[in-house]
C-alpha positions, 0 to 999 in steps of 0.5 A: 292848501294842497301843495302849499309849503308849510311856513315851518317847513325848514324847522320840520326838516331840521327835526326830521334830519336830527331824528335820522342823524340820531338813529344813524348814530345809534345804529352805528353805536350798536354796530360797533358794540356788536363788532367789539364782541370777540370772535376768535379763540384768541380774542376771547382768551385775552378779552380784558374789557370791564364786561369780560364776565358777562361776555364769557357767560353769554357766550357760554350759554350759547355754547352749552358745553365744555370738554376738559382733559385732566390727569385724574379724578381729583378735580371732580369736586371742583368741577361739581362746584363749577357746574353749580355756578354755571348749570347751563354748561354741560361739563365732560371730563376725560382723564388720563396721564399727561403722556397719553393725553398729550399723544391723544391731542396730537393725534386728534388735531392731526386728524382735524378733530378739535374736541378738547377745550381746556386742560388740567395737566402736568406742565411737562405734558403741556410743553409738547402741546405748546411747542406744537402750537396747540395751546392758546396764550391766555389772560385772566384777571385772576393771574395777578394773584399768582407769582409770575414764576407760576405762569408760563412766560408765553402765558400758555398755562398757569399752575393751579396745584403743586407739590414739592420735592424735599428731604424726607426721613423716618423719625424713628430712625433719625432724630430731628436734631440730627436730620439734614437741614440743607442740600449741603448737609447731604454731603456729610459722611454720616449719610453715606450709604444711608440715602435712597432716591426715586428712580422715576424719570420725572422725579429723579430728573427734576431733583437733579435739575434743582440741584444743578440750578441751585448748587452747581454741577460740581455739587451734584457730582460730589453728592453722587459719591455718597453711595445713594441707592436708587429705587425704581419706584415712584415718590409715593412708593419710596415714602412707603418704604420710609414708613416701614424703615427700609429707607431711613432718608431720601431727598426725593420725597414729596411734601404732600406724601409726608403730610398725608402719611403723618395724618395717619400716624406714620413716623415721617418728617419733611425738610425744605433743604433750599430751592425746591423743584415744583411738580405742578398741575396747570390749566391751559386752553386748546388753540382751537377750543370749540367752546372757548367762552365756557373754557375761559370761565372754567380757567378763571374759576380754577384760578379764583380764590374759591377754586384755589381754596377748594384745591387746598381743602382737597389736600393739595398745595394751591398755587395762588398766593395767600392760600396755605400755610406760612411755610408754603409761602416761604418756599423758594420754588423752581418751576422747571418747565417754565424756564424759557430754555426747558426743552434744551436743558431737559436732556442735559439734566437727564444725562447728568442724572443718569451719569451721576446716580444711575450709570454703573450702579445696580438699582436697589429695586 
């Protein structure tokens, strides 16, 4: 029998050939599956396949770390919740104001140091990083729950918490029935010499921009004739002067400051006069994030229902739709830094604020 070809040889050969073919197909499938795994920061940041969460978690386990630059410690309770969900990620938080954080990132990237992964930062600080191409556009399934205006047009950041500038007044000095209810009401003769503004650059410029966008330049200049005092103070400090009664009325008061003070018994009230400028803190991804899987897990969490409810519980206005009071949902919000021409418009807003409210006028403080 040795050397004799079996009578069923063709069938055996076909069977072996079938097995080889099957193995080849399986190997090819596995190769394609591996090749489909995103490799670059951009691919990870915009991965949208059904296994997105698994992919991010698997990658984050390998990375094991995450560095976020934020503006304050207010995010700590949210970071703690994130750590409990993903105990395999060591989260480091470095905090500073937006200007210093922006400068730090530019210097780090200039030196070839790519340390930061994600941001929770004011959008006006992120504008500089975006223009220097230091931010990676992102996509998240959570973004569908946000108003498009809360998302930077190029998807470089998404607002996660915010506050709004409106009219604040001392209820012991001004009765509710008499208080101004709109921007137009501020032009009434009875308020001439009775109002005050925060001279903080961001606050005053943002408020002037909101007036310009919603009411027009003629209105802004007419309002400038109301002998409005300018205090070189933050919005919070100006609200404190309103509590004391030194300032009866100001159209540059944040709703969050009034809400916080009212809880402590302060005689303050807040009015929505029309479209209001948003002071937001947004989340973003560094273009060369060393831990992009972990960073995108964090960004997804900050945008999620759970993350946004945590912001609300901590006393902030969450940016996600459906969270907060009905009044918050009805606000007409102006995300000024998200305007496509923001960098060109900002100098004009600043010049107008200076010309109308600061020039030839002695600040109150």
